[in-house]
TORPA-4810 file (N, C-alpha, C, O; in nm, 3 decimals):
<nodes>
NODE_1_4.929_5.294_3.282_4.930_5.385_3.168_4.953_5.304_3.041_5.046_5.223_3.032_Q
NODE_2_4.868_5.327_2.943_4.876_5.255_2.817_4.975_5.324_2.724_4.971_5.445_2.706_V
NODE_3_5.061_5.244_2.665_5.151_5.295_2.562_5.153_5.198_2.445_5.168_5.078_2.462_Q
NODE_4_5.137_5.253_2.326_5.153_5.178_2.202_5.268_5.243_2.126_5.267_5.364_2.102_L
NODE_5_5.365_5.163_2.089_5.485_5.217_2.025_5.510_5.144_1.894_5.537_5.024_1.891_V
NODE_6_5.500_5.220_1.784_5.524_5.162_1.653_5.671_5.166_1.617_5.746_5.251_1.665_E
NODE_7_5.711_5.073_1.534_5.846_5.071_1.480_5.844_4.997_1.347_5.744_4.934_1.312_S
NODE_8_5.955_5.005_1.274_5.966_4.929_1.151_5.947_5.010_1.024_5.965_4.957_0.914_G
NODE_9_5.910_5.136_1.037_5.894_5.217_0.918_6.029_5.246_0.853_6.134_5.215_0.909_G
NODE_10_6.023_5.306_0.737_6.146_5.340_0.666_6.118_5.376_0.522_6.003_5.397_0.482_G
NODE_11_6.225_5.383_0.445_6.215_5.416_0.304_6.246_5.292_0.220_6.346_5.224_0.241_S
NODE_12_6.158_5.265_0.126_6.177_5.150_0.037_6.141_5.188_-0.104_6.071_5.287_-0.128_V
NODE_13_6.189_5.110_-0.198_6.154_5.130_-0.337_6.020_5.064_-0.367_5.978_4.972_-0.297_Q
NODE_14_5.953_5.111_-0.471_5.828_5.044_-0.512_5.850_4.895_-0.533_5.951_4.852_-0.589_P
NODE_15_5.755_4.819_-0.486_5.766_4.674_-0.491_5.830_4.613_-0.369_5.831_4.491_-0.354_G
NODE_16_5.884_4.697_-0.282_5.951_4.648_-0.163_5.855_4.611_-0.052_5.733_4.618_-0.066_G
NODE_17_5.913_4.570_0.060_5.835_4.523_0.174_5.885_4.586_0.303_6.002_4.622_0.315_S
NODE_18_5.796_4.598_0.398_5.829_4.640_0.533_5.736_4.566_0.629_5.625_4.526_0.593_L
NODE_19_5.785_4.549_0.751_5.698_4.497_0.856_5.697_4.596_0.971_5.799_4.626_1.033_R
NODE_20_5.578_4.646_0.998_5.560_4.738_1.111_5.525_4.658_1.235_5.457_4.556_1.229_L
NODE_21_5.574_4.706_1.347_5.543_4.646_1.477_5.481_4.751_1.567_5.510_4.870_1.555_S
NODE_22_5.398_4.705_1.657_5.337_4.794_1.756_5.342_4.721_1.890_5.263_4.632_1.917_C
NODE_23_5.436_4.762_1.972_5.449_4.703_2.104_5.362_4.776_2.204_5.351_4.899_2.202_G
NODE_24_5.299_4.699_2.294_5.206_4.757_2.390_5.254_4.736_2.531_5.309_4.632_2.565_A
NODE_25_5.231_4.837_2.613_5.249_4.824_2.756_5.125_4.879_2.825_5.067_4.977_2.779_S
NODE_26_5.086_4.816_2.936_4.964_4.858_3.004_4.838_4.824_2.926_4.731_4.878_2.954_G
NODE_27_4.851_4.737_2.830_4.740_4.704_2.740_4.764_4.564_2.684_4.877_4.527_2.653_Y
NODE_28_4.656_4.487_2.672_4.669_4.350_2.625_4.626_4.342_2.479_4.507_4.348_2.448_T
NODE_29_4.723_4.327_2.391_4.697_4.326_2.248_4.598_4.217_2.210_4.512_4.238_2.124_V
NODE_30_4.608_4.104_2.274_4.525_3.990_2.236_4.381_3.999_2.281_4.299_3.916_2.242_G
NODE_31_4.348_4.096_2.364_4.216_4.100_2.424_4.117_4.189_2.352_3.996_4.180_2.375_A
NODE_32_4.166_4.275_2.266_4.082_4.380_2.208_4.095_4.389_2.057_4.187_4.334_1.996_Y
NODE_33_4.000_4.461_2.001_4.011_4.501_1.861_4.132_4.595_1.848_4.146_4.690_1.925_C
NODE_34_4.216_4.567_1.750_4.329_4.655_1.724_4.336_4.685_1.576_4.295_4.604_1.492_M
NODE_35_4.388_4.803_1.544_4.389_4.843_1.404_4.514_4.920_1.365_4.593_4.964_1.448_G
NODE_36_4.529_4.933_1.235_4.631_5.018_1.176_4.561_5.124_1.090_4.470_5.093_1.013_W
NODE_37_4.605_5.246_1.104_4.559_5.357_1.023_4.682_5.424_0.961_4.795_5.401_1.004_F
NODE_38_4.658_5.508_0.861_4.768_5.582_0.800_4.720_5.720_0.758_4.602_5.741_0.730_R
NODE_39_4.815_5.811_0.753_4.784_5.947_0.711_4.894_5.997_0.619_5.010_6.011_0.659_Q
NODE_40_4.855_6.025_0.496_4.948_6.080_0.398_4.946_6.232_0.409_4.848_6.289_0.457_A
NODE_41_5.053_6.297_0.366_5.057_6.444_0.373_4.938_6.507_0.302_4.908_6.473_0.188_P
NODE_42_4.872_6.599_0.370_4.761_6.668_0.310_4.631_6.590_0.303_4.533_6.636_0.245_G
NODE_43_4.631_6.471_0.362_4.510_6.388_0.358_4.465_6.352_0.498_4.542_6.364_0.594_K
NODE_44_4.341_6.309_0.509_4.290_6.265_0.637_4.343_6.126_0.669_4.381_6.049_0.581_E
NODE_45_4.344_6.098_0.799_4.386_5.965_0.841_4.283_5.863_0.791_4.162_5.889_0.794_R
NODE_46_4.331_5.749_0.745_4.241_5.649_0.690_4.270_5.511_0.748_4.382_5.480_0.789_E
NODE_47_4.166_5.431_0.751_4.176_5.294_0.799_4.258_5.210_0.703_4.249_5.224_0.581_F
NODE_48_4.340_5.121_0.760_4.417_5.028_0.680_4.373_4.884_0.708_4.340_4.809_0.617_V
NODE_49_4.374_4.847_0.836_4.346_4.708_0.869_4.310_4.697_1.016_4.345_4.784_1.096_S
NODE_50_4.239_4.591_1.051_4.204_4.566_1.190_4.201_4.416_1.216_4.186_4.335_1.124_A
NODE_51_4.217_4.380_1.343_4.214_4.240_1.382_4.136_4.227_1.512_4.156_4.305_1.605_I
NODE_52_4.049_4.128_1.516_3.967_4.106_1.634_4.038_4.013_1.733_4.141_3.953_1.702_E
NODE_53_3.980_4.004_1.850_4.038_3.919_1.954_4.055_3.776_1.905_4.155_3.711_1.935_R
NODE_54_3.956_3.727_1.830_3.964_3.587_1.786_4.041_3.570_1.656_4.047_3.460_1.601_D
NODE_55_4.100_3.679_1.606_4.186_3.669_1.489_4.123_3.707_1.357_4.191_3.710_1.254_G
NODE_56_3.994_3.736_1.356_3.933_3.784_1.232_4.001_3.913_1.188_4.033_3.999_1.270_N
NODE_57_4.023_3.926_1.058_4.094_4.042_1.005_4.011_4.116_0.901_3.924_4.060_0.836_T
NODE_58_4.041_4.244_0.889_3.973_4.331_0.794_4.077_4.421_0.728_4.176_4.459_0.790_F
NODE_59_4.052_4.455_0.602_4.145_4.538_0.527_4.068_4.637_0.440_3.958_4.609_0.393_Y
NODE_60_4.128_4.753_0.420_4.075_4.842_0.320_4.108_4.784_0.183_4.208_4.714_0.168_T
NODE_61_4.027_4.813_0.085_4.040_4.748_-0.045_4.179_4.768_-0.108_4.231_4.677_-0.173_D
NODE_62_4.237_4.884_-0.088_4.362_4.914_-0.158_4.482_4.833_-0.110_4.585_4.829_-0.176_S
NODE_63_4.468_4.767_0.005_4.580_4.690_0.057_4.553_4.540_0.059_4.641_4.461_0.093_V
NODE_64_4.432_4.501_0.025_4.400_4.358_0.026_4.493_4.280_-0.066_4.518_4.321_-0.179_K
NODE_65_4.542_4.170_-0.015_4.633_4.087_-0.093_4.778_4.131_-0.084_4.867_4.058_-0.127_G
NODE_66_4.803_4.249_-0.028_4.939_4.299_-0.014_4.982_4.312_0.132_5.098_4.287_0.165_R
NODE_67_4.890_4.350_0.218_4.919_4.371_0.360_4.858_4.258_0.442_4.753_4.203_0.407_F
NODE_68_4.925_4.225_0.551_4.874_4.125_0.644_4.889_4.175_0.786_4.999_4.211_0.829_T
NODE_69_4.778_4.178_0.858_4.780_4.216_0.998_4.790_4.089_1.082_4.731_3.986_1.049_I
NODE_70_4.866_4.098_1.189_4.882_3.981_1.275_4.918_4.029_1.415_4.954_4.145_1.436_A
NODE_71_4.907_3.940_1.510_4.945_3.974_1.646_5.013_3.855_1.711_4.986_3.740_1.678_K
NODE_72_5.100_3.886_1.803_5.167_3.785_1.884_5.130_3.812_2.028_5.185_3.902_2.091_D
NODE_73_5.037_3.735_2.079_4.988_3.761_2.214_5.098_3.743_2.318_5.102_3.815_2.418_N
NODE_74_5.186_3.650_2.295_5.294_3.627_2.392_5.388_3.747_2.400_5.440_3.780_2.506_A
NODE_75_5.409_3.811_2.285_5.496_3.929_2.281_5.418_4.058_2.300_5.475_4.166_2.309_K
NODE_76_5.284_4.044_2.307_5.198_4.162_2.323_5.226_4.266_2.215_5.239_4.385_2.243_N
NODE_77_5.235_4.219_2.093_5.275_4.303_1.981_5.182_4.280_1.861_5.143_4.168_1.830_T
NODE_78_5.150_4.389_1.796_5.071_4.389_1.673_5.165_4.414_1.556_5.262_4.488_1.569_L
NODE_79_5.137_4.351_1.444_5.222_4.366_1.326_5.140_4.405_1.204_5.020_4.381_1.197_Y
NODE_80_5.208_4.465_1.108_5.151_4.486_0.976_5.260_4.455_0.875_5.356_4.531_0.859_L
NODE_81_5.244_4.343_0.808_5.336_4.304_0.702_5.289_4.368_0.572_5.175_4.349_0.531_E
NODE_82_5.377_4.444_0.509_5.339_4.518_0.389_5.428_4.475_0.274_5.550_4.488_0.280_M
NODE_83_5.367_4.425_0.169_5.438_4.380_0.050_5.390_4.456_-0.072_5.286_4.522_-0.071_N
NODE_84_5.470_4.447_-0.179_5.435_4.513_-0.305_5.398_4.659_-0.283_5.298_4.708_-0.335_S
NODE_85_5.480_4.726_-0.209_5.451_4.866_-0.173_5.457_4.956_-0.296_5.537_4.935_-0.387_L
NODE_86_5.371_5.054_-0.296_5.365_5.153_-0.403_5.379_5.293_-0.342_5.363_5.309_-0.221_T
NODE_87_5.410_5.392_-0.423_5.420_5.529_-0.368_5.292_5.574_-0.298_5.297_5.658_-0.207_P
NODE_88_5.179_5.520_-0.338_5.051_5.556_-0.274_5.042_5.505_-0.131_4.952_5.546_-0.058_E
NODE_89_5.132_5.417_-0.091_5.134_5.369_0.047_5.215_5.460_0.138_5.219_5.438_0.260_D
NODE_90_5.279_5.560_0.083_5.357_5.653_0.163_5.267_5.727_0.261_5.170_5.791_0.222_T
NODE_91_5.300_5.718_0.388_5.217_5.779_0.493_5.282_5.756_0.628_5.376_5.678_0.642_A
NODE_92_5.229_5.825_0.727_5.258_5.792_0.866_5.159_5.684_0.906_5.039_5.697_0.885_M
NODE_93_5.210_5.577_0.963_5.125_5.464_1.003_5.111_5.461_1.155_5.208_5.471_1.229_Y
NODE_94_4.986_5.446_1.199_4.955_5.446_1.341_4.887_5.315_1.380_4.800_5.265_1.308_Y
NODE_95_4.926_5.261_1.493_4.848_5.150_1.547_4.752_5.206_1.652_4.777_5.310_1.712_C
NODE_96_4.645_5.134_1.672_4.541_5.180_1.762_4.478_5.063_1.833_4.463_4.955_1.777_A
NODE_97_4.442_5.086_1.959_4.378_4.983_2.038_4.242_5.031_2.087_4.226_5.147_2.127_G
NODE_98_4.145_4.942_2.085_4.011_4.979_2.127_4.009_5.015_2.276_4.077_4.953_2.357_A
NODE_99_3.931_5.116_2.308_3.920_5.159_2.447_3.811_5.083_2.520_3.823_5.057_2.640_A
NODE_100_3.707_5.048_2.449_3.595_4.979_2.511_3.618_4.830_2.512_3.721_4.781_2.465_G
NODE_101_3.522_4.758_2.567_3.535_4.612_2.576_3.509_4.545_2.443_3.424_4.457_2.431_P
NODE_102_3.585_4.588_2.343_3.561_4.539_2.208_3.658_4.427_2.174_3.770_4.452_2.130_Y
NODE_103_3.615_4.306_2.194_3.692_4.194_2.143_3.670_4.184_1.994_3.759_4.146_1.919_G
NODE_104_3.549_4.219_1.952_3.521_4.231_1.810_3.543_4.376_1.768_3.550_4.466_1.851_S
NODE_105_3.554_4.397_1.638_3.576_4.531_1.585_3.446_4.582_1.523_3.405_4.535_1.417_C
NODE_106_3.380_4.678_1.590_3.259_4.734_1.530_3.288_4.793_1.394_3.391_4.857_1.373_P
NODE_107_3.196_4.770_1.300_3.210_4.824_1.165_3.345_4.785_1.104_3.409_4.865_1.036_F
NODE_108_3.386_4.662_1.129_3.511_4.606_1.074_3.635_4.686_1.113_3.738_4.681_1.046_S
NODE_109_3.622_4.761_1.224_3.737_4.835_1.274_3.767_4.963_1.200_3.873_5.022_1.220_G
NODE_110_3.678_5.006_1.114_3.707_5.121_1.026_3.691_5.256_1.092_3.741_5.356_1.041_R
NODE_111_3.621_5.261_1.205_3.589_5.390_1.266_3.690_5.429_1.372_3.719_5.350_1.462_L
NODE_112_3.744_5.548_1.361_3.846_5.592_1.455_3.797_5.596_1.598_3.874_5.571_1.691_E
NODE_113_3.670_5.627_1.617_3.623_5.641_1.755_3.609_5.507_1.828_3.578_5.504_1.947_H
NODE_114_3.633_5.397_1.757_3.641_5.267_1.824_3.765_5.261_1.914_3.767_5.188_2.013_T
NODE_115_3.864_5.337_1.878_3.996_5.324_1.939_4.023_5.438_2.037_4.007_5.556_2.005_Y
NODE_116_4.065_5.399_2.155_4.096_5.501_2.255_4.244_5.521_2.277_4.284_5.615_2.345_G
NODE_117_4.324_5.434_2.220_4.468_5.441_2.242_4.539_5.437_2.108_4.510_5.353_2.022_F
NODE_118_4.632_5.528_2.092_4.704_5.543_1.966_4.854_5.552_1.991_4.899_5.605_2.092_W
NODE_119_4.929_5.499_1.896_5.073_5.517_1.899_5.112_5.651_1.838_5.027_5.728_1.793_G
NODE_120_5.241_5.676_1.838_5.291_5.804_1.787_5.314_5.801_1.637_5.334_5.906_1.576_Q
NODE_121_5.311_5.685_1.578_5.326_5.672_1.434_5.466_5.636_1.391_5.564_5.665_1.459_G
NODE_122_5.474_5.572_1.276_5.602_5.541_1.213_5.590_5.571_1.064_5.491_5.533_1.001_T
NODE_123_5.688_5.639_1.009_5.681_5.687_0.872_5.720_5.578_0.773_5.821_5.510_0.791_Q
NODE_124_5.640_5.564_0.670_5.670_5.474_0.559_5.678_5.558_0.433_5.583_5.629_0.399_V
NODE_125_5.789_5.550_0.363_5.808_5.625_0.239_5.846_5.528_0.128_5.942_5.452_0.139_T
NODE_126_5.768_5.531_0.021_5.792_5.443_-0.093_5.823_5.531_-0.214_5.736_5.603_-0.263_V
NODE_127_5.944_5.524_-0.260_5.984_5.604_-0.375_6.105_5.540_-0.441_6.180_5.463_-0.380_S
NODE_128_6.121_5.575_-0.568_6.236_5.524_-0.642_6.347_5.629_-0.649_6.452_5.603_-0.708_S
</nodes>
């Protein structure tokens, strides 16, 4: 049984930083396309970032230069380092793992249907 469990969310002031983690069981983080998505209140879930098996990374424009996706294959964990946070980053953040044999991320990992496994989410709130 596959489980993805996010952690690391919280409340920070604008300009602050957080590091999200996504621990996996029954699933090999290093073998597949993995991504981070977020959903703000009243909005649709949106792509944030993705990482391929070989380490290629993709980001939505609004987080480029501020967020960094990474993985630790030994720990079987996916990370999202978030810096220079703004109130617009406030959302529930979800990690996702590809269901198919996707070592690469189709369409740069932006499409939700690439992913068959999702975590329960971790809340990030940025406010002063």
